[in-house]
C-alpha positions in Angstrom: 99.1 93.9 49.2 97.1 94.0 52.5 95.8 97.4 53.4 96.5 99.5 56.4 93.4 101.3 57.7 93.9 104.8 58.9 93.9 105.0 62.7 93.6 101.2 63.3 96.6 101.3 65.7 94.6 103.6 68.1 93.0 101.0 70.3 91.4 103.7 72.5 91.0 106.3 69.7 92.2 109.7 70.7 92.6 108.4 74.3 95.3 105.8 73.3 98.5 105.9 75.2 101.8 105.6 73.3 103.8 104.5 76.4 104.9 100.9 76.0 107.0 98.4 77.9 106.5 97.2 81.5 104.3 100.3 82.4 102.1 100.2 79.3 98.9 99.4 81.3 99.5 102.0 84.0 98.7 105.1 82.0 95.8 107.5 82.3 93.8 108.6 79.4 94.6 112.1 78.1 92.0 114.8 78.6 91.2 114.3 82.4 90.5 117.6 84.2 92.9 118.7 86.9 90.8 117.3 89.8 90.5 113.9 88.1 94.2 113.8 87.3 94.9 114.3 91.0 92.4 111.7 92.1 93.7 109.2 89.5 96.9 109.1 91.5 95.0 108.8 94.8 93.0 105.9 93.3 96.2 104.3 92.0 97.7 104.3 95.5 94.5 102.6 96.8 94.7 100.1 94.0 98.3 99.1 94.9 98.2 99.3 98.7 98.1 96.1 100.9 95.2 96.1 103.3 95.6 94.8 106.8 93.3 93.3 109.4 91.4 95.4 111.8 92.1 97.0 114.2 95.3 98.7 113.0 97.0 102.0 113.5 96.7 102.6 109.8 92.9 103.0 110.0 92.7 104.1 106.3 93.7 100.6 105.1 92.5 98.2 107.7 89.5 95.8 107.4 91.0 93.1 105.3 89.1 89.8 105.4 88.3 88.2 107.8 88.7 85.7 104.9 90.1 86.7 101.6 92.0 85.7 98.4 94.2 88.8 98.0 95.5 91.7 100.1 95.5 94.3 97.3 93.8 94.9 93.9 97.3 94.8 92.4 97.8 91.3 93.8 95.6 89.9 91.0 96.2 92.7 88.5 99.9 93.5 88.9 100.8 96.7 87.0 97.1 96.7 86.0 97.7 93.6 84.0 96.8 89.9 84.1 97.0 87.6 87.1 98.9 84.3 87.0 97.2 81.0 87.1 97.7 78.3 89.6 100.5 75.9 88.7 101.2 72.3 89.7 102.8 72.1 93.1 101.7 75.6 94.0 99.4 76.3 97.0 98.6 79.9 96.0 98.8 82.1 93.0 98.8 85.9 92.4 95.5 86.3 90.6 93.7 82.9 90.8 90.4 82.1 92.6 87.8 79.4 92.5 84.1 80.3 92.3 81.6 77.7 93.7 77.9 77.2 93.7 75.2 74.6 93.9 72.5 73.6 91.3 69.7 76.0 90.9 69.4 79.8 91.0 70.2 82.0 93.9 68.8 85.4 94.8 67.9 87.6 91.7 68.8 84.7 89.3 72.5 84.5 90.1 74.5 81.5 91.1 73.2 79.5 94.1 75.7 79.9 97.0 77.1 76.9 98.7 75.9 76.5 102.3 78.7 77.4 104.8 80.9 78.8 102.0 79.1 81.3 99.7 80.1 81.6 96.1 83.9 81.8 96.3 86.6 79.8 98.1 88.6 82.0 100.5 92.0 80.4 100.8 93.4 83.0 103.3 92.2 84.3 106.7 93.2 86.7 109.4 94.8 85.5 112.6 92.3 83.5 114.6 89.9 83.0 111.7 89.6 79.8 109.7 90.3 79.9 106.0 87.7 78.0 103.9 89.6 75.5 101.8 92.6 75.0 99.6 92.8 74.5 95.8 95.5 72.7 93.9 95.9 71.7 90.2 97.6 69.1 88.0 97.7 69.0 84.2 96.8 66.4 81.7 98.5 66.7 78.3 96.4 66.7 75.1 98.2 66.2 71.8 97.0 67.4 68.4 98.2 68.0 64.9 97.9 70.8 62.4 96.9 69.9 58.9 100.5 70.4 57.7 101.7 67.7 60.1 103.2 69.9 62.9 102.1 68.8 66.3 101.1 70.7 69.4 100.3 70.0 73.0 97.7 71.6 75.3 97.5 71.4 79.1 94.1 70.5 80.6 93.9 71.6 84.2 92.4 69.2 86.8 91.6 71.0 90.1 91.4 69.4 93.6 89.7 71.1 96.5 91.0 69.9 99.9 91.2 70.9 103.6 87.6 72.1 103.7 86.9 73.6 107.0 83.1 73.9 106.9 81.9 70.7 105.2 82.5 68.9 101.9 83.0 70.8 98.6 83.5 67.7 96.5 80.2 67.8 94.6 79.7 71.5 94.1 79.8 73.4 90.8 83.2 75.1 90.4 84.7 77.8 88.1 88.4 78.7 88.2 89.2 82.3 87.3 92.3 84.4 86.7 92.2 88.2 87.0 92.1 90.0 83.7 94.0 93.1 82.7 92.1 96.3 83.7 93.0 98.6 80.9 90.1 100.4 79.1 87.4 99.4 81.5 86.0 102.9 81.6 85.7 102.9 77.8 83.8 99.5 78.0 81.6 101.0 80.7 80.9 103.9 78.4 79.5 101.8 75.5 75.7 102.1 75.3 73.6 99.1 76.1 71.9 99.4 72.7 75.2 99.1 70.8 76.1 95.9 72.7 72.6 94.5 72.2 72.7 95.3 68.5 75.1 92.3 68.0 72.8 89.8 69.9 71.8 86.8 67.7 70.9 84.3 70.4 69.1 81.9 68.0 71.5 82.4 65.1 68.9 83.9 62.8 71.5 84.6 60.1 72.7 81.0 60.2 76.4 82.0 60.5 76.9 79.6 63.4 77.5 82.5 65.8 74.9 83.2 68.5 75.9 86.1 70.6 73.8 86.2 73.8 73.3 88.9 76.3 73.6 88.2 80.0 71.1 90.1 82.2 72.2 90.5 85.8 71.3 92.1 89.1 72.2 95.8 89.6 72.5 96.2 93.4 72.1 100.0 93.3 69.1 100.2 90.9 67.7 97.0 92.3 66.7 95.7 88.9 68.0 93.3 86.3 70.1 94.9 83.5 72.6 94.1 80.8 75.9 92.5 82.1 79.2 93.4 80.4 82.0 92.8 82.9 83.6 89.6 84.2 84.3 86.3 82.5 80.6 85.6 82.2 79.4 89.2 81.8 77.9 88.8 85.3 78.4 92.4 86.4 76.4 95.3 85.0 78.9 98.2 85.4 82.4 99.0 86.5 81.4 100.3 89.9 79.7 97.1 90.8 82.6 95.0 89.3 85.1 96.9 91.6 82.9 96.7 94.7 82.3 93.0 94.1 86.0 92.4 93.9 86.5 94.3 97.2 83.9 92.0 98.8 84.7 88.7 97.2 88.5 88.9 96.9 89.5 91.0 99.9 86.6 90.8 102.3 86.2 94.6 102.3 82.8 96.1 102.6 81.4 99.0 100.6 78.0 100.8 100.4 77.1 98.4 97.5 78.1 95.3 99.5 77.9 96.3 103.2 77.9 92.8 104.7 81.0 90.9 105.7 81.7 87.9 103.6 81.1 85.4 106.4 78.5 82.7 105.6 77.0 80.9 108.5 78.5 78.9 110.4 81.7 80.8 110.1 81.3 82.4 113.6 85.0 83.5 114.1 84.7 85.3 110.8 81.5 87.0 111.9 82.9 88.0 115.3 86.2 89.4 113.9 86.6 93.2 114.2 85.8 95.4 111.1 87.7 98.3 109.7 84.7 100.7 109.7 81.2 100.7 108.2 81.8 100.5 105.3 85.5 99.6 105.2 85.9 101.2 101.8 84.3 104.7 102.2 82.3 106.1 99.3 85.1 108.7 98.8 87.7 105.9 98.5 85.4 104.0 96.2 85.0 107.1 94.0 88.8 107.5 93.8 89.3 103.9 92.8 86.6 104.4 90.2 88.3 107.4 88.7 91.5 105.4 88.5 90.1 102.2 87.1 87.8 104.0 84.6 90.6 106.3 83.4 93.3 103.7 82.5 94.1 104.0 78.8 94.9 101.3 76.3 98.3 101.1 74.6 98.9 101.9 70.9 99.4 98.8 68.7 102.9 97.9 67.5 104.0 96.7 64.0 100.6 97.5 62.7 101.9 98.3 59.2 104.1 95.2 58.8 103.0 93.2 55.9 102.9 90.0 58.0 100.6 91.7 60.6 98.3 93.1 57.9 98.1 89.7 56.3 97.3 88.2 59.7 94.5 90.7 60.1 92.9 89.6 56.9 93.2 85.9 57.8 91.7 86.8 61.2 88.7 88.2 59.4 88.5 85.4 56.9 88.4 82.8 59.6 85.4 84.7 61.1 87.2 85.5 64.3 85.8 89.0 64.1 82.3 87.7 64.4 82.8 87.6 68.2 85.9 89.7 68.5 84.2 92.7 67.0 86.8 95.2 66.1 85.3 98.6 67.1 82.6 100.5 69.0 82.0 104.2 69.6 81.4 105.1 73.2 78.2 106.8 74.2 77.9 110.6 74.2 76.1 110.5 77.5 78.5 108.8 80.0 78.3 111.1 83.0 80.9 109.2 85.1 83.7 110.5 83.0 82.9 112.9 80.2 86.5 112.5 78.7 85.4 109.0 77.6 82.4 110.1 75.6 82.0 109.6 71.9 85.4 107.9 71.3 86.0 105.2 68.7 87.6 102.3 70.4 88.9 98.9 69.1 88.5 96.4 71.9 88.0 93.3 69.7 85.1 92.0 71.7 81.3 92.0 71.5 81.0 91.7 75.3 78.4 88.9 74.7 78.2 85.3 75.8 79.1 82.5 73.4 79.1 78.7 73.7 82.8 77.8 73.7 82.3 74.0 73.7 82.8 71.2 76.1 86.6 71.6 76.5 86.3 75.1 78.0 83.0 74.4 79.9 83.0 75.0 83.6 79.4 73.7 83.8 78.5 76.4 86.3 75.6 78.8 85.4 75.9 82.5 86.2 72.6 84.4 85.7 71.7 83.6 82.0 75.2 82.3 81.2 75.2 78.5 81.0 78.1 76.2 81.8 79.5 76.4 78.3 79.2 80.1 77.8 81.8 82.8 78.3 82.0 86.5 77.5 84.2 87.3 74.5 87.5 88.5 76.0 88.7 91.8 74.6 92.0 91.4 72.8 93.4 94.9 73.1 96.7 94.9 74.9 97.1 91.1 74.6 100.5 91.4 73.0 101.9 93.4 75.9 101.0 91.0 78.7 104.4 89.3 78.5 106.2 92.7 79.0 103.9 93.9 81.8 103.4 90.6 83.7 106.3 88.4 82.5 104.0 85.6 81.3 101.6 84.8 78.4 99.0 82.6 80.2 95.5 83.2 78.7 91.8 82.1 79.0 89.6 82.1 82.1 91.8 79.8 84.1 95.2 80.5 82.4 95.5 77.1 80.9 96.7 78.4 77.6 100.4 79.2 77.7 100.3 81.5 74.7 98.0 82.9 72.0 98.1 79.8 69.8 97.1 77.5 72.6 94.2 79.9 73.4 93.0 79.6 69.8 93.3 75.8 69.9 91.1 75.6 73.0 88.2 77.3 71.2 85.2 75.1 70.5 81.4 75.4 70.2 80.6 78.5 68.1 84.3 79.0 67.5 85.0 75.4 66.4 84.9 76.2 62.7 87.3 79.1 63.1 89.7 77.0 65.1 89.6 74.3 62.4 90.3 76.9 59.7 93.3 78.0 61.8 94.6 74.4 61.9 94.3 74.3 58.1 96.6 77.3 57.6 100.2 76.9 56.6 102.9 77.6 59.2 103.6 81.0 57.5 99.9 82.0 57.7 99.6 80.8 61.3 102.6 82.9 62.2 100.9 85.9 60.5 97.7 85.5 62.5 99.7 85.3 65.7 101.7 88.4 64.7 98.5 90.3 64.2 97.0 89.3 67.5 100.2 90.1 69.3 100.2 93.5 67.7 96.9 94.4 69.5 
């Protein structure tokens, strides 16, 4: 009754991995040359290793901090998957961080750093160095009802910043974030700018209620403003800068892209702490991490011919979810970073553009052209395997949704109509939609 489309299960086209289970996100794309296959495993080791403070006998992995949120890339992206959100009563979480800024624009149009703190709260520090502050959360319950009478509950997080070491943070702009799964990032990097921009409709000229907007952000290598596509607000222009930015912001590790220690004045102990080299992540190490992170494949879909899943796919389209979660792109035929990723049809279920998601999901913190209600459309590929890889199903930018259905019910703004259509569905049809999304 509902048609299967040939090849729709191949999320990364010919580069899709068929390995499932707990290691589904760890797999390299097929077609890498011998050198890149070897360097993939070198990069994997760097991704997983815990960094230590300098000086240390293990000079290849010292330089952590002086302040930081995580000791390894894999701390926030365990098994290349999704981080866990902060929970009530927890002091720390594997994959959660809090961005901060003040009103107005900073350098090159980005967020305005908070004096004494910068743009991210560092909750950890090396011995003899002060951490910046601590973040905690509690939850408020929001009750709702589907049109058929079934009830549901959502958890609204309320964050508290305390133990500030360098002045008050009580009135700054904040944005809680959870680390995303890192599958398929090279394929996203390989999409041409023009193919992403083709879906921009900032002023809703076709009157469909969907206004995809491009973010334009600062490229630190080219020293110019260009299209953003990575991060929760599309605030990074390419994969290399996304990776180097995470080294700097999350682990306090310097690179040639971000050569300065993350020590805002007056954090003098931080500034005076020894470093692990200049830079701490050498260009060779950064290249190996790039080969690894750009070469992670995307798992094949499951149950894609089941009648319930095919029905859910049609309902997903009928509700206009695919207006933002665009099903497919073809990567550029001129992606020099990794030629194996060129000219591949992929199915990420994202337009990589900004959308107004309404008041309930707003962080009210601008990020380049993204306003406080706008978020980048999250790719859906691999979403149904997060539970197997990471043993949880928390979703959205701060992990407030405990499952796919709660994530849908948090949608507002441009997605309000689609959410209301979902609430009108019968229990059977809602189950079909969830089965489809979990097959991705």
